[in-house]
N, C-alpha and C positions, 0 to 999 in steps of 0.2 A: 504494500500500500504506500509505496514511496510517492510523495507529492500529492497525496490525497488528504483533504481536510473534511472532517465530519462535523456537522452542525445539528443540534437538536433545536426544535421549535415547538411552540404551543400546539395543542391538538394532536399529540402523538406523532409528530413529523420528524424524520431524520433525512438529512441531505448529505450526499457525498459530492464534493467539489474538487476539481483540479486546482490544487493550491497555487499553481503558477498562473493559470489563465482565468480562474473563477468559473470555468465551464461546469455545468451540472453533469455529473457522471450517472447518478441514480438518485431517486427520491422514494422514500417509503412513508406511508401514512396509515396508521392503524385506525380502522373505523371503530368508533365507539358504539357500544350496544344501544339499541333503541331504549329510550327512557333514562339513559345515563345523564346525570347533571352534576356539574362541579361548580364550586364557588369561584374557582379561577382555573383557567386552562394552562397552568404553568408547567414547564418542563425545565428542570435545572441541569440537564446534561445527560450525556451517555457515557458508557465505559467501552474501552477497546481492550481486547485481549486476543493474541494470536490472530486468527483470521475472522474474528467476530466483533460485531458492534452490539452492545447490550442497551436496551431501552426499558426503563421502568414505566410501563404504560399507565395512563390515568385510571383505567378500569381494573387496576390491581393485577395485571398480568406482567410477567417478565418475558421479554421477547429478545431472541438472539437472531441477528441478521448476518448474512454472509457479507463481509466487508467489501468484497469485490463486486458483488452483483446487487446487494440489497434484498435478496430473497430471504424469506423467513426460514431459519434453520430449525428452530424449535420455539415453543411458547409454553410457559408454565404458569398455572394459576398461583397467585400469592394469597389472595383473600377474595371475598365475595363483595363486589361493589354495591350490590343491592342491600347490604347491611351497613353501609356507610364507609367502607374502606375505599381508598384511592391512593395513587402514588404520584409524586412530583419530583422526587430526588434523582440524582445520578447514581447508578449502581457503583459499587466498589468491588473490584476484583483482587483477590488475594489468594495465593497458593491454589489456583485452580477452582476457586469458589467465587460465585457472584453473590454479593450481599446487597439486600435492599431492606428498607424500612417502610412502614405504611403510614399514611395520613388518614385523618378522619376523626380526630379528637372532638371536633364540633358536632359530630354525629353520634357520639357515644361508643366508639370502638374501644378495644383494648389493644394498645400499641404493641408492636413487636418488630424484631429484626430477623430476617430469614436468609439462609444461604442455600445456593443451588450449585450443582456441578456445572462448571463452565462449558463442558463439552456436550453433556446429555440433557441438561436442564432439570435433572432429578433433584428433589429437595434433599438437602444434606442435614441441616439443623435449623432450629427456630428457638428464639428466646424472647420472652415477653418483657415489656418495660414496666409492667405492674405485676408485683409478686402475687402468685396464687396461693391457695391453702397449703400450709406447711413450709412455705418459702420465707426466708428472712424479710421482714418488713410488711408481710401480709396483714399483720394485726394493726397497721396504721390506716388501713382502708376499712371504713365503717360498713358493716353489713355486707351487701353484695356489690358495693360501688367499684370494687376492683374489676368486675366483669365489663364495665363500660366507662372506666375512668379516664380514657383518652391516653395521655402520654405518648402521642403519636411521634413518628420519626420522619420529619419532612426535609431534613438536611442530611447529606451524605456523611457517614462516619469517617474516622481515621484509623490507620493501622500502624502499630509500633512493631517493626520487625525484630527488635532486640528482645522484647518480652513475648512476642507472638499474640499480643492482645489487640482487640479492635475496640474503639470507643465511639459511642453514638449518643448524641444529645437528644432530649425529648422536647416536644412542644407542649401545646396547651392541654390543660386538664379538661374533663368533660363533666357536666355540661359546660359549654363554652363560656357562658357568662358567669363570673365568679360569685355573684349574689345568688345564683341558683345551685351552687355546689354546697 
């Protein structure tokens, strides 16, 4: 992919351009399901790894595109958009895994970060940003609020190769308006 520049744009769009001339090489746009609605149609970037371009689609699907052609290599469900989940962040690729976090705190989701195999798209692991029963900190969530408390992940995390740890910040709690929490 020498001389190719990849750009993400709102509404699940990815463009591959000749970096020298600006000519369009290919364009991909994932069609959103009927009835899907987002508060904003933001896309904060893509990830590149080997011969693939990765897009965290708004309807909570992770899409791997062939970097040369723009054809879909695989598509993996991350969460159900009909229950309030969506994604706006750029994926993070580390050690053959593509990591993404989910948005939707304003809709009462339970935030999480999930990793997928970069080649196959198979789910590798998932960790929630709100502790469930038996996990440290669960007792700080009154009643069943942990099930819909938000703590979404709408910005890409970081990776520390010395410790092998990845760090992800969380966003708003749910309900969105503080006086309702």
